[in-house]
C-alpha positions as CSV (number, residue, x, y, z in Angstrom):
1,X,0.0,0.0,0.0
2,X,1.2,3.5,-0.9
3,X,0.3,6.9,0.4
4,X,0.7,9.9,-1.9
5,X,0.8,13.4,-0.6
6,X,-0.8,15.6,-3.2
7,X,-1.8,18.7,-1.3
8,X,-0.6,19.7,2.2
9,X,-1.7,23.3,2.7
10,X,-4.6,24.9,4.5
11,X,-7.5,26.8,2.9
12,X,-5.5,30.1,2.9
13,X,-2.3,28.8,1.3
14,X,-0.3,30.6,-1.3
15,X,2.5,28.0,-1.4
16,X,0.7,24.7,-1.7
17,X,-2.3,22.8,-2.9
18,X,-4.9,22.2,-0.2
19,X,-5.6,18.9,1.5
20,X,-5.4,15.9,-1.0
21,X,-4.0,12.4,-0.5
22,X,-4.2,9.3,-2.5
23,X,-4.0,5.6,-1.3
24,X,-2.9,3.0,-3.8
25,X,-3.2,-0.8,-3.2
26,X,-3.4,-3.7,-5.5
27,X,-3.7,-1.5,-8.6
28,X,-6.7,0.4,-7.0
29,X,-6.5,4.1,-6.3
30,X,-8.6,6.0,-3.8
31,X,-8.3,9.8,-3.8
32,X,-8.9,11.3,-0.3
33,X,-10.4,14.7,-0.9
34,X,-10.5,16.6,-4.2
35,X,-9.5,20.3,-4.0
36,X,-9.5,23.0,-6.7
37,X,-7.8,22.3,-10.0
38,X,-7.4,18.7,-9.2
39,X,-5.8,17.7,-12.5
40,X,-3.1,20.3,-11.8
41,X,-2.7,18.9,-8.3
42,X,-2.0,15.5,-9.8
43,X,0.4,16.9,-12.5
44,X,2.4,18.8,-9.9
45,X,2.8,15.6,-7.9
46,X,4.0,13.8,-11.0
47,X,6.5,16.6,-11.7
48,X,7.9,16.5,-8.1
49,X,8.2,12.8,-8.2
50,X,10.1,13.0,-11.5
51,X,12.6,15.4,-9.9
52,X,13.0,13.3,-6.7
53,X,13.3,9.8,-8.2
54,X,15.3,8.0,-10.9
55,X,13.5,7.9,-14.2
56,X,12.1,4.3,-14.1
57,X,11.1,4.6,-10.4
58,X,9.4,8.0,-11.1
59,X,7.5,6.5,-14.0
60,X,6.3,3.6,-11.9
61,X,5.3,5.8,-9.0
62,X,3.4,8.4,-11.1
63,X,1.7,6.1,-13.6
64,X,-1.6,6.3,-11.9
65,X,-1.5,10.0,-10.9
66,X,-4.0,11.0,-13.6
67,X,-7.7,11.6,-13.2
68,X,-8.4,9.1,-16.0
69,X,-6.8,6.4,-13.8
70,X,-8.7,7.4,-10.6
71,X,-12.3,6.3,-10.5
72,X,-13.0,6.6,-6.7
73,X,-12.9,9.7,-4.5
74,X,-13.6,9.8,-0.8
75,X,-14.6,13.3,0.5
76,X,-14.1,13.8,4.2
77,X,-16.2,16.9,4.4
78,X,-17.8,19.7,2.3
79,X,-15.3,22.6,3.0
80,X,-14.0,23.9,-0.3
81,X,-10.4,23.2,0.4
82,X,-11.3,19.5,0.5
83,X,-13.9,19.2,-2.3
84,X,-13.9,22.2,-4.7
85,X,-12.3,20.0,-7.4
86,X,-15.1,17.5,-7.3
87,X,-17.2,19.3,-9.9
88,X,-14.4,19.3,-12.5
89,X,-13.5,15.7,-11.8
90,X,-17.1,14.5,-12.3
91,X,-17.5,16.6,-15.4
92,X,-14.3,15.0,-16.9
93,X,-15.7,11.5,-16.2
94,X,-19.1,12.5,-17.7
95,X,-17.9,14.2,-20.8
96,X,-14.6,12.5,-21.6
97,X,-15.1,8.9,-20.3
98,X,-18.9,8.6,-20.3
99,X,-18.8,7.1,-16.8
100,X,-19.7,8.0,-13.3
101,X,-17.2,9.0,-10.6
102,X,-17.2,6.6,-7.6
103,X,-17.9,8.9,-4.6
104,X,-17.6,7.7,-1.0
105,X,-18.8,9.8,2.0
106,X,-20.5,9.6,5.3
107,X,-24.2,10.1,5.2
108,X,-24.1,13.6,6.6
109,X,-21.9,14.7,3.7
110,X,-24.2,13.0,1.2
111,X,-27.2,14.9,2.6
112,X,-25.8,18.2,1.6
113,X,-23.1,17.8,-1.1
114,X,-25.6,17.9,-4.0
115,X,-28.4,20.1,-3.0
116,X,-26.3,22.7,-1.1
117,X,-23.0,22.5,-3.1
118,X,-23.0,20.9,-6.6
119,X,-26.5,21.1,-8.0
120,X,-26.5,24.8,-8.9
121,X,-23.5,24.3,-11.2
122,X,-24.1,20.7,-12.4
123,X,-27.8,20.2,-12.4
124,X,-28.4,21.6,-15.9
125,X,-26.5,21.1,-19.1
126,X,-27.1,22.6,-22.6
127,X,-26.9,19.9,-25.3
128,X,-26.9,22.3,-28.3
129,X,-30.6,22.4,-28.6
130,X,-32.2,22.2,-25.2
131,X,-31.4,22.2,-21.5
132,X,-31.2,18.8,-19.8
133,X,-31.7,18.3,-16.1
134,X,-29.3,16.0,-14.4
135,X,-29.2,14.6,-10.9
136,X,-26.6,13.5,-8.4
137,X,-27.0,9.9,-9.6
138,X,-26.2,10.8,-13.2
139,X,-22.7,11.9,-12.2
140,X,-21.8,9.8,-9.2
141,X,-21.9,6.2,-8.1
142,X,-22.2,6.9,-4.4
143,X,-21.6,4.6,-1.5
144,X,-21.8,5.3,2.2
145,X,-18.8,5.3,4.4
146,X,-20.2,3.9,7.7
147,X,-19.5,5.4,11.1
148,X,-20.7,2.2,12.7
149,X,-18.9,-0.6,10.9
150,X,-16.2,-1.4,8.3
151,X,-16.7,-0.2,4.8
152,X,-15.1,-2.0,1.8
153,X,-13.9,0.3,-1.0
154,X,-12.2,-1.7,-3.7
155,X,-9.6,-3.9,-1.8
156,X,-9.4,-1.4,1.0
157,X,-11.1,-1.8,4.4
158,X,-12.1,1.6,5.8
159,X,-13.3,2.5,9.3
160,X,-14.5,6.1,9.9
161,X,-15.0,8.3,12.9
162,X,-16.5,11.8,13.3
163,X,-14.0,14.5,14.1
164,X,-14.5,17.8,16.1
165,X,-14.8,20.3,13.3
166,X,-17.2,23.0,12.0
167,X,-19.1,20.6,9.7
168,X,-19.6,16.8,9.7
169,X,-16.1,15.4,9.0
170,X,-14.7,11.8,8.9
171,X,-11.4,10.6,10.0
172,X,-10.3,7.4,8.4
173,X,-8.5,4.2,9.3
174,X,-7.6,2.4,6.0
175,X,-6.3,-1.2,5.9
176,X,-5.0,-3.5,3.3
177,X,-3.1,-6.7,3.5
178,X,-2.1,-6.2,7.2
179,X,-1.0,-2.6,6.8
180,X,-2.8,0.5,7.7
181,X,-3.0,4.3,7.4
182,X,-4.8,6.7,9.7
183,X,-6.0,10.1,8.4
184,X,-7.4,12.7,10.7
185,X,-8.8,15.1,8.1
186,X,-9.8,18.4,9.9
187,X,-10.2,18.2,13.6
188,X,-9.7,19.9,16.9
189,X,-7.2,18.2,19.2
190,X,-8.9,15.0,20.3
191,X,-7.1,12.4,22.3
192,X,-9.8,9.8,21.6
193,X,-9.5,10.3,17.9
194,X,-5.7,10.0,18.1
195,X,-6.1,6.8,20.0
196,X,-8.3,5.5,17.1
197,X,-5.7,6.5,14.5
198,X,-2.6,5.6,16.5
199,X,-2.7,1.8,15.8
200,X,-2.1,2.5,12.1
201,X,1.4,2.1,10.7
202,X,1.3,5.7,9.4
203,X,-0.8,8.5,10.9
204,X,-1.5,11.6,8.8
205,X,-2.6,14.4,11.1
206,X,-3.5,18.0,10.5
207,X,-2.1,20.9,12.3
208,X,-3.4,24.5,12.1
209,X,-4.7,27.4,14.2
210,X,-8.2,27.9,15.6
211,X,-10.7,25.9,17.8
212,X,-11.6,23.5,15.0
213,X,-8.0,22.5,14.2
214,X,-5.1,20.9,16.1
215,X,-2.3,23.0,17.5
216,X,1.2,21.7,16.8
217,X,2.0,22.2,20.5
218,X,-0.7,19.8,21.4
219,X,0.7,17.1,19.1
220,X,4.1,17.5,20.8
221,X,2.5,16.2,24.0
222,X,1.8,12.8,22.5
223,X,3.7,9.7,23.3
224,X,6.9,9.1,21.2
225,X,5.5,6.0,19.6
226,X,2.6,8.0,18.2
227,X,4.7,11.0,17.1
228,X,7.2,8.7,15.4
229,X,4.6,7.4,13.0
230,X,2.9,10.7,12.5
231,X,3.1,12.9,9.3
232,X,1.7,16.4,9.4
233,X,-0.5,18.1,6.7
234,X,-2.9,21.0,6.4
235,X,-0.3,23.3,7.9
236,X,-0.2,27.1,7.4
237,X,2.3,28.7,5.1
238,X,4.0,30.2,8.2
239,X,4.6,26.7,9.7
240,X,8.3,26.0,9.9
241,X,8.5,22.5,8.3
242,X,12.2,22.3,8.7
243,X,12.1,22.9,12.4
244,X,9.2,20.6,13.1
245,X,9.9,17.8,15.7
246,X,7.2,15.8,14.0
247,X,7.7,14.7,10.4
248,X,5.8,16.6,7.8
249,X,4.5,15.5,4.4
250,X,5.5,17.6,1.4
251,X,3.7,17.5,-1.9
252,X,5.0,14.7,-4.1
253,X,6.0,12.6,-1.1
254,X,5.3,8.9,-1.5
255,X,5.1,6.7,1.6
256,X,5.4,2.9,1.3
257,X,3.2,1.5,4.0
């Protein structure tokens, strides 16, 4: 199983793309969140891998980092820095591939993502002669990410838990073939959530300012065994990544899990 860091910045970033990860296992690719200009996000990751790795290795790592090769997206919550690229991704599937985008969310996200976010820009198309009305189900093959039990997404087993954030948000524990990745998404500091994630081999945790995010200083109080497996994302442009006592993810990083 591989973890790709595609976007590591917060919603106000000028330096980075916003939160975007990708998990690859057994030839299956699951995008975690889908920010603005998602095809550019993927291209920039390919370019950074090409600079960091020998040619053959870079080609192998970046082969699936293209929206035509990604059929499934998990959206953790409806804030724009995590989902603004979903419209464009679904349109590409619709127009270029004549297929639906696999979309995976908790029920609370499904309840609002179409009527309150996407319908106004995707619900009507001009076919050259008349307007056609389209629905959520025309664009997306949706499946629920359960908060109560395990969910299968391709070869991946996913457990989800609500975080402490402004809107319903899911943290994730993703398993494949005995290996696991924990992803906090956006959350206030929550020791119970960290305990849920901490059994994973790699823990991707956010850090940022404000009551609905996790202060770096709080993460420093964690046990060494947790900090050692943690990788930080969603950090502000002012965050000193070189001085961080906890490892950070940079865009284009690939973690073999």
